[in-house]
N, C-alpha and C positions, 0 to 999 in steps of 0.2 A: 739686257744689262752690260753693258759696256765698263771695262774696270780699265782707269787708268792711272797709269804706274808714276812716280814721281821720281826722282834721287837720278844724280848721274852713273855709267858706270855698270857693266850688263854685270855682274856679281850682284847686283841691287833688287835686279827682275828675277832670277832662279826660284828664290820661293812663291811669287806671284805664277809665275809661268806653270811651278809644279799647283798647285792649287789650283789653278786653272784646270789644267790636265785631271786634274782630281773630280772636277763638280761632273754632275752626271749631262747635265746639257749642258756644259762648259765647250767653246771653241774657239780656237783661235780666227783672226780673219788676216790672211795672206791676202796682197796683190794679184791676182792669178791671169792680169792680160792686159792689152793696151787700153778697156775702157775702163779696169778698175783706175789706174795712173792716172788716165786723163779726168776722172772725176775726184781724184786725191788732189790734182792741181785746181780743178773750179773748190774744192772745198778750203783748198789751203788760199786763195785769193779772195772769197768772203771773207772768213776767217781775219788776214790782216797780214798783213808780212812778218810782226812781231812771235808767230808761233811754233810752238816747234813741233816736228813733222809727226812724232809721238802726239801732238794733243789736236792733229789736223787725223790723222788716221784713225782714232778711238771717236771723234765726233760723227767723222763719212761711216764708219762703224755701225755707231748707234742708231744715225738717220737710214742706212740702209734698212735696218732688222725692227727699230721701230722702239727701241731701246730708250732705256734711261742711261747715266756717264754716273757711272760708282766711282766716289774721288774722298781723298781725303783732306783738299783743299777746294772747297765750293770756291770762294772766293777768285778763284784762280778761271771759274766757267761765266760767271756769274756775267760780265758783260757782255759776252757771246752771242748772236742772234741765234739757232741751232735749229727752227722752223721745227720748235715744241718739243726738239730733247731734253 
């Protein structure tokens, strides 16, 4: 499952980051090289120019892991074709 966090400002992310760190099977999804950055760019292009980078990264990770996206705003994702994610 990929988690998407809404809001702006770094402080708003801290509770979610702490929660993910406490999960038995939780993991972070950093970019670890050129191939990841390239795939992020391809995903951004597929999703359209109006998407936020955190949305693109969430979609990329969900696609790579074959996971669902857990969100508080399903409408934010409903118009996108995410290859079955």
